[in-house]
C-alpha positions in Angstrom: 118.8 86.4 144.8 121.5 89.2 146.0 123.4 88.3 142.8 120.1 89.2 140.8 119.8 92.5 142.3 123.5 93.4 141.7 122.7 92.3 138.2 119.7 94.7 138.1 121.7 97.4 139.3 124.5 97.0 136.6 121.9 96.7 133.8 120.4 99.9 134.9 123.5 101.7 135.1 124.6 100.3 131.5 121.5 101.7 130.1 122.3 105.0 131.8 126.0 104.8 130.1 124.8 103.9 126.9 122.4 107.0 126.9 125.3 109.2 126.8 127.7 107.3 124.8 129.3 109.3 121.8 128.0 112.6 123.4 130.3 115.6 123.5 131.1 117.9 126.5 128.9 120.5 124.7 126.0 118.3 124.2 125.9 117.3 127.9 125.7 121.1 128.8 122.7 122.1 126.6 119.7 123.2 128.3 116.6 123.0 125.8 113.9 125.5 126.3 111.4 124.3 129.1 114.2 122.5 131.1 116.0 123.4 134.1 118.9 121.1 134.1 121.2 119.3 131.6 122.5 115.7 130.9 125.3 116.5 132.7 123.3 117.7 136.0 121.2 114.4 135.7 124.1 112.2 135.6 125.7 114.0 138.5 122.5 113.5 140.2 122.0 109.9 139.5 125.5 109.2 141.0 125.0 111.5 144.0 121.6 109.7 145.1 122.9 106.4 144.5 125.8 107.1 146.7 123.4 108.5 149.4 121.0 105.5 149.0 123.8 102.8 149.0 125.9 104.3 151.4 124.5 107.4 153.0 122.2 105.6 155.6 125.1 103.1 156.6 128.4 103.6 158.3 130.2 103.2 155.0 131.6 106.6 154.2 130.2 108.0 150.7 132.6 108.7 148.0 131.5 112.3 146.9 134.1 114.6 145.0 134.3 118.1 146.7 131.3 120.2 145.3 128.9 117.4 144.4 126.1 118.2 146.6 125.9 121.8 145.7 126.2 120.9 142.0 123.8 117.8 141.9 121.8 118.1 144.8 117.9 118.6 145.0 116.7 121.8 143.7 120.3 122.6 142.3 120.3 123.4 138.4 123.6 124.5 136.3 122.4 128.0 136.1 123.2 128.3 139.6 126.8 126.8 139.4 129.7 128.6 140.7 132.1 125.9 140.4 133.4 124.0 137.6 131.5 120.6 137.3 133.3 117.4 136.6 133.8 116.6 133.1 131.7 114.1 131.2 134.5 111.4 131.3 135.0 112.0 135.1 131.1 111.4 135.7 131.3 108.4 133.5 134.3 106.9 135.5 132.3 107.4 138.8 129.3 106.1 137.5 131.2 102.9 136.0 132.9 102.1 139.6 130.0 102.9 141.6 128.1 99.5 141.1 131.1 97.4 141.8 131.8 99.4 144.9 128.0 98.9 145.9 128.1 95.0 145.5 131.5 94.8 147.4 130.2 96.7 150.2 126.7 95.1 150.4 127.1 91.5 149.1 126.4 89.9 152.4 124.4 92.8 153.9 121.1 93.6 151.5 118.6 92.3 154.3 120.5 94.4 157.0 117.9 97.0 158.7 119.4 100.3 158.8 119.4 102.3 162.0 117.9 105.3 160.3 115.1 104.3 158.1 114.0 107.0 155.6 110.3 107.9 154.7 109.6 109.4 151.1 107.0 112.1 151.0 104.9 109.4 149.4 104.7 107.7 152.7 107.1 104.8 151.7 109.7 103.9 154.2 112.9 102.2 153.1 114.3 100.0 155.9 116.9 97.8 154.3 119.9 98.2 152.2 117.9 96.1 149.4 114.9 98.4 149.5 117.3 101.5 149.0 119.0 99.7 146.2 115.6 98.8 144.6 114.2 102.0 144.9 117.3 103.8 143.4 116.9 101.9 140.3 113.5 103.5 139.8 115.0 107.0 140.7 117.8 106.2 138.0 115.3 105.3 135.2 113.5 108.4 135.6 116.6 110.4 135.2 117.6 108.3 132.1 114.2 109.3 130.5 115.2 112.9 131.3 118.4 112.3 129.6 116.9 111.0 126.5 114.3 114.1 126.4 117.3 116.4 126.9 119.3 114.8 124.1 116.4 115.0 121.7 115.3 118.2 122.4 118.6 119.7 122.6 120.0 118.5 119.4 
């Protein structure tokens, strides 16, 4: 059963990476009218949230490049950036490597109950590594849809 969850994480991540395949730095930075963020922000945000959901509630250190929280955290947007964001290739590399790190760290720990469960504003409480990772796929899917809209309306 655990292998299936890791397979799902990889399929979702491949869908994310395929959504930006062939895009240029210029294309990932466009912010169409009516949007607050761009494709680069969505990619960084996906990485940041997955890192927090996988590692942030465990004792395993997160792999967050300097400035990531200020660039891609909740309620951030490119118009407020004061530092240079990572390149598209850097983001892609981080995203490609992340699922393997997650699988390696948690292949025997998916049902571990975490010391600090997290309750979302909706009332849903995530208590295990499996629950966090499962919910992270929903989150990533929402942002992949945003990426597709941004590409369609930014072209």
